[in-house]
N, C-alpha and C positions, 0 to 999 in steps of 0.2 A: 784338280781335285782327285784324289785316289779313293776308290771305293772297293775295299777288299770284300770278297764274298767267301764265306766259309760255311760249309754244311755241317750241321750238328752230328756228333758221333762218328765223324769221318776225318781222315787226315788229308784234306785237300783244301786248296784255296786258289782263287783266281784274282787277278788284278785288272781292274778297269780304270783307266786314267783318262779324264776328259777335261777339256777347257772350251768355253764358249764365249762369244761376244756377238755383237749385232750382225756381223758379216760372215762369221765362220765358226766351225767346230773342229777341234782336234781330238781324235780318239786313239788311244794306244792300249794294247792288252799284252799280257804274256801269251805264250803259245803252248805251254806244257799242259797236257791232260794226264791225269793220274788214275790209277785203279782205286776202288773203294778203300783199299788199305793205305793209300798214299804213295804207292810206288809209281815211278814214271812209266807211262804207257805209250803215249804218242804225242805228236805235235798237232795242234788244231788251230784253224782260224777261229777266233772267238768274237769277231765283229764283222758284220757284213752290211754294206751299204746297198739299199734298195732305192735306186735313183727315181723311179716313177712315183714313189711315195715320199721321197725326200726324208728317208728314215734309216736309222742304223739299228740293226738287230744284234744284240750282244748277249753272250752267255758264258758259262764256265767251260765249255768244251766237253763236258761229261756226257757220254752217250750220244753225242752228235745232235742233241736236241735243238740247239739254236741254229745250227747249220741246216737241219731238216726243216725247221720252221721258216727260215729265210728262203729256202728253195721253194717251199709250198706257197709262201706269200708272193714270191716273184714269178712263179710259173703256173700256179693252179687256182688263182683267185682273181676275181674281178672286183676291185674295191676302189673307191674314190679317194681314200685317205686312211690314215692310221686309225681314225675313229671307227672305221668299218671293220677293223680286225677283231673286235671283241667276239664276234660269232665264229671266227675262223678256227679257233682251237679244236672244235669238233672234227675238223678235217684230219688232224694228226691222230686223234684218238681212235677213229674208226679205220 
């Protein structure tokens, strides 16, 4: 299943492709991050596996948000599972 993500009023788009079954998941993304004007800017990892939570954090690569969030979740938080991440957003804001 392909899930294109586009931001309004900007010329950027990311592709997240995933497939699941009872035993596994396959995740693929593009790697291009662009400027707000849609110009190529850099290459970024857009999906990160967090093994102790058995979770994949994925994003558009813009501004490094998903990579920063994945780093915070995997190194600065003590949580029992993904259901405990709802309160963690404050960590990135402050």
